[in-house]
N, C-alpha and C positions, 0 to 999 in steps of 0.2 A: 504552534499551539492554534493560532487563529485559523489557519488553513483547515485543521483536522476539525476544528467545530463547525466552521462553513460546510465542509464536506458531509457532515452528519446530518445537515438540514439541505443539502443541496437537491434541487428538483431540475436543475437546467444544464449544470456543467457535465460534459460528457467525456472530457479529456484533461488530464492533469499530468504535467511533466516536471519532475523535479530535477534541477540541475545542480543544485548546491548541496554539500553536506549538511545533515541534520542530526540532532542529537536524540537520545534514547527516550527522552520525555515525549518527543513528536511521535516517534515509533508506536509508543503505547496509546496516544491520543487517536492517531491514523487508525490503528487497529480497532478501536471502540467505534470510530465513525464508520468504517467500512462494513461493521456488522449491520448497520442501519441503511446504508446508502444502496440505492436500486437504480440509479440513473447513470453513475459512472460506467463507461464503457471502456476506456483506454487509460491505463495508469504506468507511467515510467517513472522508476525510482533510480535509474541509471544516474549516479553522481550523488543520489541522496545518501547512500550508505554502502559500505563495503564490509560492514560486520555482519555476519549471517546469524549470529545469535541475536541480536537486536532486531534482525528483520523477521525472524520467525513469527512472532505475534501477527505481524502484517499479513503474512502469506496464510497463516492459519485462518484469520478473519475472512480472508477472499475466498475460502472454501464454501463460506456462507453466502458470499456475495453472488447471486446469480445473475446481475447484469454485467458483469466485467467481461469483455471479450479478449482483450490485450492486457498483458502484464510484462514489463521490461525491468529487469533488476541485473546489477553487477555481480551479486553475491551467490546466484544460484549454484554455480559450478561447485562450490565449496561447501554446499549445504546437504543435508538428507535429502535425497531424491523425492522421497515421499511428500515433501513440502513444495516441490516444484512442478509436481503434476497436476 
């Protein structure tokens, strides 16, 4: 949860890599943070989740995030393709 809060106020960090699993609460907090973050350029959630349903809010938030250049996730193959493009 602290990571999501920090990300919402981030003005310097350009790359985040999540290597350990996280719960649904963090998915929601991360999605809200990504709505307002314009600094982050690279986000890797490989290892953060394999639950496509929980990851959907994060991916939807990234549609509005114009700064992100690279996104890596494990679950994309099992999701609605419209969320992954």
